[in-house]
C-alpha positions in Angstrom: 4.1 -30.6 -25.4 1.5 -30.2 -22.5 -0.7 -27.4 -21.9 1.0 -26.3 -18.6 4.2 -25.4 -20.8 2.6 -22.3 -22.3 2.6 -19.1 -20.4 -0.6 -17.3 -19.2 -2.2 -13.8 -19.4 -0.1 -11.0 -17.1 -2.4 -9.6 -14.1 -2.2 -6.4 -15.9 -3.6 -8.1 -19.1 -6.6 -9.5 -16.6 -6.9 -6.0 -15.3 -6.8 -4.1 -18.7 -9.7 -6.0 -19.9 -11.8 -5.6 -16.7 -14.3 -2.7 -16.7 -13.2 -0.8 -13.9 -15.8 1.7 -12.7 -15.6 0.5 -9.3 -13.0 -0.5 -6.9 -10.8 -3.2 -7.6 -10.9 -5.6 -4.5 -8.6 -8.1 -6.3 -8.2 -11.5 -7.8 -10.4 -14.5 -6.4 -7.8 -17.2 -7.5 -4.8 -17.6 -9.5 -6.5 -18.5 -12.9 -7.1 -22.0 -14.5 -6.6 -23.7 -17.8 -9.5 -25.4 -19.7 -9.0 -27.5 -22.8 -11.4 -29.3 -25.1 -10.9 -30.7 -28.6 -12.0 -27.5 -29.8 -10.1 -25.0 -28.1 -8.5 -23.8 -24.9 -9.4 -21.3 -22.3 -7.7 -19.1 -19.3 -10.1 -18.3 -17.2 -9.6 -15.5 -14.0 -11.8 -14.3 -11.5 -11.9 -11.0 -10.3 -13.8 -9.1 -6.9 -15.0 -5.5 -8.2 -17.0 -3.1 -5.6 -19.8 -1.3 -7.2 -21.8 0.9 -4.8 -22.7 -1.2 -2.1 -21.9 -4.6 -4.1 -19.6 -6.5 -5.0 -19.8 -8.4 -8.4 -17.3 -11.7 -9.2 -16.3 -11.9 -13.1 -14.5 -14.5 -15.1 -12.0 -12.9 -17.3 -11.9 -15.6 -20.4 -9.1 -15.5 -22.8 -8.9 -18.3 -25.7 -5.3 -19.3 -27.0 -4.7 -18.2 -31.1 -1.2 -20.4 -31.7 1.0 -18.7 -29.1 -1.0 -16.0 -28.0 -4.1 -15.6 -25.6 -7.3 -13.4 -26.9 -9.1 -11.5 -24.9 -12.9 -13.8 -25.6 -15.1 -11.9 -22.6 -16.2 -11.2 -19.4 -18.7 -12.8 -17.2 -20.4 -12.0 -14.3 -21.0 -15.1 -12.0 -22.3 -13.0 -8.7 -23.7 -9.2 -7.6 -23.5 -9.4 -4.1 -25.9 -6.6 -2.5 -24.6 -4.9 1.0 -27.3 -2.5 1.8 
């Protein structure tokens, strides 16, 4: 069975793990599944507006059995708008 036959975390799941101190601008992509010999990851990228900055973050999930478990949030870029 290929990994693409597994369900992925929903947009609601992803948003529940985003620190929304700012205004959510939206999702950057459709998400991607990455797989190696040790683990399977699902990564979804979001853009958040904070004051005069836009923050691009990856929300990372790990596959454990049939469930996706939130692992971490990675900040990819901070774009300042003076």
